[in-house]
C-alpha positions as CSV (number, residue, x, y, z in Angstrom):
1,M,-7.7,-23.7,-22.9
2,S,-7.0,-23.6,-19.2
3,S,-4.0,-21.9,-17.7
4,E,-1.7,-23.0,-14.9
5,L,-3.6,-20.7,-12.5
6,D,-6.9,-22.5,-13.3
7,R,-5.5,-25.8,-12.0
8,D,-6.5,-25.5,-8.4
9,F,-6.4,-28.5,-6.1
10,V,-9.4,-29.3,-3.8
11,L,-10.1,-32.3,-1.7
12,E,-12.9,-34.5,-3.1
13,N,-14.4,-36.2,0.0
14,E,-14.5,-36.3,3.9
15,E,-11.8,-39.0,4.1
16,E,-9.3,-36.8,2.2
17,V,-10.2,-33.8,4.4
18,A,-9.6,-35.9,7.5
19,L,-6.2,-37.2,6.1
20,A,-5.2,-33.6,5.3
21,K,-6.0,-32.4,8.8
22,A,-4.1,-35.3,10.4
23,A,-1.1,-34.7,8.2
24,Q,-1.1,-31.0,9.0
25,R,-1.2,-31.7,12.7
26,C,1.7,-34.2,12.4
27,I,3.8,-31.8,10.4
28,V,3.2,-28.8,12.7
29,S,3.8,-30.9,15.8
30,A,7.0,-32.2,14.4
31,L,8.2,-28.7,13.3
32,D,7.6,-27.5,16.9
33,H,9.9,-30.1,18.3
34,S,12.7,-30.7,15.7
35,R,14.7,-29.0,12.9
36,A,14.1,-31.6,10.2
37,I,11.5,-34.3,9.5
38,S,12.1,-37.6,7.6
39,I,9.3,-39.0,5.5
40,V,9.0,-42.7,5.1
41,I,7.1,-44.3,2.2
42,V,4.5,-46.8,3.5
43,E,2.7,-49.2,1.2
44,D,0.0,-51.6,2.6
45,G,1.2,-50.8,6.1
46,I,4.8,-51.8,5.4
47,E,7.7,-49.3,5.4
48,R,9.6,-49.6,2.1
49,L,13.0,-48.4,3.4
50,D,14.9,-50.9,1.2
51,Q,13.4,-49.5,-2.0
52,S,13.4,-45.8,-1.3
53,P,15.7,-43.7,0.9
54,L,14.4,-41.5,3.7
55,L,13.2,-38.2,2.3
56,R,14.3,-35.2,4.3
57,L,12.6,-31.9,3.7
58,P,13.7,-28.4,5.0
59,P,11.4,-26.8,7.6
60,K,10.3,-24.1,5.2
61,V,9.0,-26.7,2.7
62,L,7.2,-28.5,5.5
63,R,5.7,-25.3,6.7
64,L,4.4,-24.7,3.1
65,L,3.0,-28.2,3.0
66,A,1.3,-27.7,6.4
67,D,-0.3,-24.4,5.3
68,M,-1.5,-26.0,2.0
69,L,-3.0,-29.0,3.9
70,G,-4.7,-26.6,6.3
71,S,-6.3,-24.6,3.4
72,L,-7.3,-27.8,1.7
73,A,-8.9,-29.1,4.9
74,Q,-10.9,-25.9,5.1
75,G,-12.3,-26.5,1.6
76,K,-10.2,-23.8,0.0
77,A,-8.6,-24.4,-3.4
78,V,-4.8,-24.4,-3.6
79,A,-2.7,-23.5,-6.6
80,I,1.1,-23.3,-6.8
81,V,2.5,-20.8,-9.2
82,P,6.2,-19.8,-9.6
83,K,6.7,-16.1,-8.9
84,E,8.9,-15.7,-11.9
85,R,6.1,-16.8,-14.2
86,D,4.5,-14.2,-16.5
87,V,0.7,-14.0,-16.3
88,T,-2.0,-12.6,-18.6
89,T,-4.1,-9.6,-17.5
90,Q,-7.0,-12.0,-17.0
91,E,-5.0,-14.4,-14.8
92,A,-3.8,-11.4,-12.7
93,A,-7.3,-10.0,-12.4
94,V,-8.6,-13.4,-11.2
95,F,-5.8,-13.6,-8.6
96,L,-6.5,-10.1,-7.4
97,N,-10.2,-10.6,-7.4
98,V,-10.8,-7.6,-9.6
99,S,-12.2,-7.1,-13.1
100,R,-9.8,-7.1,-16.1
101,P,-10.7,-3.5,-17.1
102,Y,-9.9,-2.4,-13.6
103,L,-6.6,-4.2,-13.7
104,V,-5.7,-2.6,-17.1
105,R,-6.4,0.8,-15.5
106,L,-4.0,-0.1,-12.7
107,L,-1.4,-1.0,-15.3
108,E,-1.9,2.2,-17.2
109,E,-1.6,4.2,-14.0
110,G,1.7,2.6,-13.3
111,K,0.6,0.8,-10.1
112,I,1.7,-2.6,-11.4
113,A,4.6,-3.1,-13.7
114,Y,4.0,-4.9,-17.0
115,H,5.6,-5.6,-20.4
116,K,4.2,-6.3,-23.8
117,V,4.5,-9.4,-25.9
118,G,3.3,-8.3,-29.3
119,T,0.1,-6.4,-28.5
120,H,-0.6,-8.3,-25.3
121,R,0.3,-7.2,-21.8
122,R,2.1,-9.6,-19.5
123,L,2.8,-9.2,-15.8
124,R,5.4,-10.9,-13.6
125,F,3.4,-12.9,-11.1
126,A,5.8,-11.6,-8.4
127,D,4.7,-8.1,-9.2
128,V,1.0,-9.1,-8.9
129,V,1.7,-10.8,-5.5
130,Q,3.6,-7.7,-4.3
131,Y,0.7,-5.4,-5.3
132,K,-1.8,-7.6,-3.4
133,E,0.4,-7.7,-0.3
134,D,0.8,-3.9,-0.5
135,R,-3.0,-3.5,-0.9
136,Q,-3.6,-5.7,2.1
137,K,-1.1,-3.8,4.2
138,R,-2.7,-0.4,3.3
139,S,-6.1,-1.8,4.3
140,Q,-4.8,-3.1,7.6
141,D,-3.1,0.2,8.3
142,A,-6.3,2.1,7.6
143,L,-8.3,-0.2,9.8
144,Q,-5.8,0.2,12.6
145,R,-6.0,4.0,12.3
146,L,-9.8,3.8,12.5
147,A,-9.6,1.6,15.6
148,D,-7.0,4.0,17.2
149,Q,-9.2,7.0,16.5
150,A,-12.2,5.2,18.0
151,Q,-10.2,4.5,21.1
152,E,-9.1,8.1,21.4
153,L,-12.7,9.3,21.1
154,N,-13.9,6.8,23.6
155,M,-16.4,5.3,21.2
156,G,-16.5,2.0,23.1
157,Y,-14.8,-0.2,20.5
């Protein structure tokens, strides 16, 4: 049985990739020049204003769409998961790109919060995302310290 996290979206062919790139460019360009964008439904080259009203989306939603289109155009899979959703240890491990036993060890060490449903551990997806962001920040900070140290020692980096 597949979970919600398994339902990634990928583009199937070059035409879809080209459309995604064009749509991303249009959205980003429009966001750079205005506060809101209206989307018009076009069928067979004809605008259907009489059948459907203009759709207005907030800039944050459009930025999300543009980011998703950019990832899809690069061949990356995209999945949308509500942060409030509970995930299994296997789903969390896949998201973090770690083994399930390693994730369980993180849980037992108290590094990620979890709760039990019967005998099964469940994690809030928001907690998993926060852990991943914290881990990336620690990695970036460590790399910056190494780069700073290399500069101080005139190592030519």
